[in-house]
Structure formats: structure tokens, C-alpha cells
N, C-alpha and C positions, 0 to 999 in steps of 0.2 A: 206464435199467438201473443198479441199484446193484451188480450183480455184474460181475466182471472179464470182458471189458474194459468199463469203465464209460462211459456216454455219455448224452447228452440227444438224443432223436430230433429235436427241433426244430433243434438246432445242426447235427446231421448233415445234415438236409434243406436247411438254409440253405447250408451249405458245398457240397453237391452242386449246388444250383441255381446258385450263383455259377460253378462250374466249367463247367456245361452250358449256361448262359445261359437257364435255365428260370425260370418264375414260381413263387414260393412263396406259398401261401395258408395262413395260420394262422387257423383257425376255432374260435371258442368263444363261448358266451354269457357266460362269465366269464374274459376274458383274464388272463394273469398280470400282476402289477404291473410286472415287467420289460418285458414286451412292450408294455404300454400306455404305459409311460414312453418306450420307443423310438419309439412312434408320435408322442408329443407332441414329441419331439426332432427328428422328421422322417425317421427311419431307416426307418419303415414307413408305409404308406398305410392309413388307416382306411376300411373300407366297412361301413356299418351297415344292419341290418335292424331298423327301428324298431317293427315290429308283428308279431304272430303271424300265421300263415296265416289268411286270411279275416277278419283283424282281430278274432280272438277275444280276449276279455279274459284278462289274467293271473289266476291264482288269488288269492283273498283269503286272506292268511296272517295268523294271529294268533299271538302269543307268550304262553306260559303260564309263570308264575313257579312253579316246583316247590317253592320254599321255602314259599310260601303253601299249596300243597297239603299239605305236611307239617304246617303249623300247623293245618290243618283235619282232620288225622288220616288223610289219604290216604297210605299208604306203598307203594302199588302202582306199577306201571310206567306206568299210564295216568292222566292227569289227568281230572277230571270233564268238561272240555270235549272232550277227545279221545274219551272213552268215548261221550259224547252224539252226537258227529258220526259215530263209527263205527256207532252204533245206526241213525242216520238213513240212512247210506250203505248199510248191509246191507239195511235194510228196503226201500229204494228199488230194490234189485236191482243196484246199481252195485258197482264194485270199489275197493279201497283199497290203498295201499302204505304200509308201516311201515318206516322207516329207522332203524337203529342201527348205528353203525360199530364194532361189537365182536361177534365171534362167541363161541360158547359159551353157557353158562347164567349163570354168575356171573363177574364180573371177577377176583375173587381170593378166597382162603379164609384167614381169620385166626383166631387164638385169643383168646377174650375174657378169658382168665386172664393171659397174658403179653404179648399184643398182637402176637406175631410172625405174619407172613404166610408161607405155605408157598411156598418159592422153588424154582426149577429148579436142579438140581445143576450144569448145564452153562452156565447163563446168569444174569446179574445181574438177573433179572426174577421177579415173582410168577407163579405158575401159575394157569391159568384152569380153572374147574370146568365139565365137560361132563355134563349130565344124561343124555344118550343112553347113555353107557357108564359113568356114575357114576365118572369118572376125572378126574384133573388133567392138563391138557395145557399144554406150553410152545409158544406160537405162534411162537417164534423157531427152535428147534432140532428140534421135533417130539417131545421126550421126553414119555412118558406114564407115570403112576403111579396106582395105585388111590387113591380117596379115603380118607384115614386116618380111623380112628375116634377117635383121640386126637392131641393136638398133638405133632409130632415134637420140639419144643424142650423142653416142660415136662411132657408126659404128660397134660395136662388133657383132659377130654372136652368142654369148652366151645369147640368150634370151629364156625364159621359161614361161610356164603357171603355175599359182599358184592357189590353192583353187579348189573348186568344185561347180557345179551347176546342174540343172535338167538334162541337156544334158549328162553330164558325168555319173551321176547316172544311167540314162537310158542305156547308153553304157556299163557300168559295169555289169548291170543285163543281158543284151543280151550276153555279153562275157562269163559270168559264167553259165547262164542257156539259151543256144541258142534255146532250144525247147519251151521256155515259151513266150507267148504273153505279150507285154509291151505297156502301153499307157502313154504318157507324157502330162501333163496339166500345161501349163503356158501361159503367154501372147503371146508367139510365136506360140503356137498351137491352141489357142482359138480366134484368131483375126477375123476369117471368121464368117459370119452369121451362127448361129445355131451350130457352132463347139463345144461350151461348152456342150450343151445338147446331141449332137451326140456322143461325146467321153464318157460321163457318161452313155449313153444308151448302148454303146458298152461294157463298163466294167460291167454294170449290167447284160447284156446278156452273160457274162462270155466268151467273145471273147478274153479276156486277163486275166492273173492271177495277174499281178502286175500293179499298178497305181502309177506313179511317178509324184509329183506335188509340187507347191508352196502353199502359204496360201489359195489359192482358193479351195484346197481339205480338208482344216482343219476343216471346220464347216458345219453342216447341212446335211451331206451326210449319207445315211443309206443303206449299202450293207450287206445283211444277211450272205454272204459267206466270208466277210473279218474277219479274225481271228488274223492278225498280222499287227501292225503299227510300222514303224521304223522312228524315227527322226534322219536323217543322220548327221546333224550338228546343234545341239541345240543352239550353241553360236552365230549364225548369228545375231539374233535380240538382244541378251543380250549385245553385245559390241557396240551397237549404242550409239552415244553421246546425250542421252536424258534421263531425270530423270524417264521417264515411261518405260525404257527398261526392267526392271525386270517384270513389270506388263504385258507388251505385250508378253514377252517370256512365262510367266506362262500361259497366256490365250491361246496362240497358241499350246503349248505342251499339256495342259490339253484337249483342244478341239480335237486335232488330235488323241490323245490316245483314246478318246471316240468313234472313228470310228470303233474300234475293238470289236468283241464279242457282237454284238447287236441282235443276234438271238440265236438259241439253242446252238451254239458252243461257248465255252469260248474264250475270247480274250487275247492277249499278246501285250505288247509294249516294245520297246527298245529305250532309249534315249542315243544318243552318244554325248559326250561333253568333252571339255577340262577343264571344271569348275564343276566337279561333286559335290562339296560341297556347291555350291551356293544355297541359300535358295529358289530361284525361281525354280531351277531344282528339288530340293528335294521335294518341295511341289507339283510340277506338277506330279512327279512320284507317289506320294502318293494320287494324285487327291484330295488334302485337301485344299479347297478354304479358309476356315476360318483361318487355320494356316498361309497361305500366306498373307491373308489380315492383320492380326495383326502384322506380321513382317514388311510388307511394310508400314503399317500405322505408326508404331513406327519410321521407318527410315525417312519417310517424315516429321514427327513431329520434329525429332531431327535435320534434315538438312533444315527445313523450305521450304518444297515444298507443292503444292496444295494437300489437301484442306485447309491447314493452311495459304497459301499465294496465291497470284495471279501473274502469269507470264505475262507480257505485253511487246510487242515490236513494235516499229515503224520501218518498213522495207522500205528501200529506194532502188529503182531499177533504174539504168541509163545505158546509152550506154558507159559511161566512169566512171572508179572507182573514179576519182577525184571529179566528180559531186556528186556521191552517198555519198562519205565521207564528202564533204563540207556540204551537206544538213543535214546529220545525226549529224554532230557537232553542227550546228545551232539549230537543234531540241533539242539536249541535253542542250545547253545553255539556251534556253527558258524554258525547263522543270525544270532545276535546279533553275532558277530565280522564277518560280511559286511556287516551294516547299519552297523556303526560305521565300516567302511572305505569305505562308499559314501555320500558326503555327500548325494546327491540323494534317498536313501531316508529320511533321518532325519525328514523332515516328512511322509512318506507312510505309514510304518508306525505304526499307532495303538496296537497292543499285540501282544505275543508272550507266550505262556505254555505251560508244559508241565504236564500232569496226566493223570489217568486219563480215558479216554473215558466219556461218559455211561453207556453200557453197557460196563462195564469187563471183564465176563466174558461171552463170547458163543460159543455152539456149542463149548464146551470150550477156547476160546482166550482169552488175556488181552490187553487192548487199552489202549494209552496213546497220547497224541497231543500234537502241538505245534500250537496254534491261533493263527492269525495274522489280524489284521484290517488291511487296507490301504485307503487312499483309492483310489477308482477314478480312476487317472491314468496316463499313459504311462510315467512314471518307475517305477511299481510293477511293470512287466513284468520288470525286472531281478531283483527278489526272487522272482517266480514261476519264472523260468528257473533261478535258483540252487536253489530248492527242488526243481525237476524233476531237476537234476543230483544233488542229495543223495539223492533217492528212488531213483535208478538205481545208486547205489554198492552195493557188497557189504556187507550187514549181517547180523548173526546172527539176524535175524527179518525178516518181511515188512514193507516200508515202502511206503505208498501215498500219493501226493499227490492231494488232492481240492480243487477250486476250486468254491466255492458249492455244496457237496454237497446232493443231494436230501434226505438225511437226516443230521441231526447226532448221531444215536444213537451 
């Protein structure tokens, strides 16, 4: 949970099990890098299931270079290969799942005259176009505004939608295969009570042949008639400004590919990407966890990311940016003085810096941070305890300490 009180359910479960003398089972087809590293260190015991039920084969997954599709003049959301395999799947009476981890119709709207993207007034993010109500939505704070006819910045009429989301994928399926039933699953369609289970039940009853969805369809679903899975845009999570972006991309793609071919009919997967040579994409296509783990582990060791280091930040949130910035600067000054006075920390703190948070304006509040990278070492605990004490002091704005936060936004 990224909301207060913040917690990681795995850490809570582990702490509870230690107190109660219970056994903890962490189960996943794609364990986190930190969990697998703990297993290699001997902190956890590895139990493996080396084959699918009844020894059914894993789906055959291909990678499509969307740059080549553009060179061939294909500007649609489906590559030639995915279109062809969807044709075959639908003709055979089977079911398909199309995954794109972005809801809405278009990722953003910008002006071709001045280049400005239309942004949310409450958040430092571009707004997403939703075709259903022809409005712009902020997926962080929920702000909605009608789609403008002219650019709010320069008045030009040359505004356009860019990128794709679940709504556009759904529309493209209906346009190409008008006789085929389509179900879309994202936050917009599952907000009502029981909507999630109702849509899944409908798909299981084969009332639709194609299921389009975000990451909520990537894991844990078992539909015997699904023989094709398409990752429409695999780069969405890969380009996030987070050191865990390759890990999350690999996990999502591997898990969603695993929805195909779970019964007697063999499965296929298609990963569409503009970065076909990226190791996370290649390992996901091969569904090779260990190959990915070793490449990612080596990268984190080289670049000093967890589990070799600890990322900590003091996040300041205020109604005015000047207050958030002033508090974060004072926090940095106090932390620097503490490190200078604590000889054991001088070799453990790799860097400290104060700046705006990546999302400097969120839900009407301004955010600044002190970001600290420490070596994973017992000596570093003194710095964490000092930051905890700093965060608990009385400040003119909210101050929150985060250790290896789930989101660096």
C-alpha cells in the first residue's frame, strides 16, 4: 500500500510469521529480485514447480519490432502478425486476451502547432483522452475536463491524440472484427460492485471471444479456451523512471503470456515493442526467469541498486512549493551534519540530494524530497533511525520517510 499507513504485505506477513512461529510461503511464477536474492543468500528456501499441470507446454511467444511495422506503413495498434493470429484464433472459435497497461483511448493530447501537451491543473502529468465521454481524464487525481477544440496554450485547432489505451484497442477490435464480442477490463469498467467478477464470468461463459485489459488481467486467470495473448505495447512499463522498470516489465509480460494454452489447446503469445533487443523483453518471450534474474542482478550490482543498496527518501508535501522546498533543504542540512558527525556513515552514504519529486505537483499539493542512497550494511541503520526521527519532528508540512518505496513518483 502506497497510502498511509504504508506497508509491504510480504514484510508484514513475514513479521507476523516470526512472532507466531508460522511458515511463510511466497508464491509467484516471477519472484521479485529481492526475494530471489534472499533465497540465494540462504534466507529463504526455494521450492520449484518445473512444469505446467499435466506437463502442458508453455506458449510459443514471438517478439514484433513495431519500428519495422512503421517502416512498412502500419500505423495501427496491431502488427501484421498479431492481426493474422487473431484472425486464426477467432476463426477457430477460441478466445484471445489483449494486454495494454494503460487505460483510456489515447495516452495524451498535444498541439501540433506549439507542441504543448494538455496537462492536469492539479498534477504534474498529461491528461488521458477517453473516447467514451470524449473527455480528458487525470488518472492520478480524477480531474475531468471536456476535450478542447483548440489548444489552451496557443489557440491552434491542430490538436491530436497520441498513443493508445484499452479503449482504443477495444475499438480497433470491434472495427476489424465487428461480429466478435469484446470485453474490456480496466478501472473504468470494474468500478461498480461485483463488476470484476461479472465480466470474468461473462468471458468464461464465452459471451465474448476477446478480453482487453490492463494489468488486472495479467495474473491468476485460467480460461481453458484462451489460446492467444497479445501484449499490444510492451514498452509502457519499461520506460517508467524507476530502477525496477525492467523487473516489472518482465513480470507483467511473463505472467500475461502464461494465460494462453492452459488446457488441451496449445498457446501463442505476441509481444509488440519498440525495444525488441531489451533483455527484459527477450527473457519474457523465452519465459526464462533465471536468465532475467542474472542479467538484472548484475545490472543492479554494477549500478548500485537494491539489494546492494537502500533507497530512502524524505518526502515533503505542502500547499505551496516554497514551503516543501524550504523544509526539504532544512532536512538535507540536518542529515548532512549528522553524517559528518558519524564516522561510520561516511563510507555508507553514496549520495544525498534535495530536489522536486518526479511528480512535483500531485492532487493539488506540491512535493519535494531528500533522496538518499546507502550501502546495504548494518552501519546504515543509524542514518535510517535519524531520518525516522527527523520525519517525526514538527514541520510546517507533511514529511514522510520511505525506504525502498514501491513508487519513486
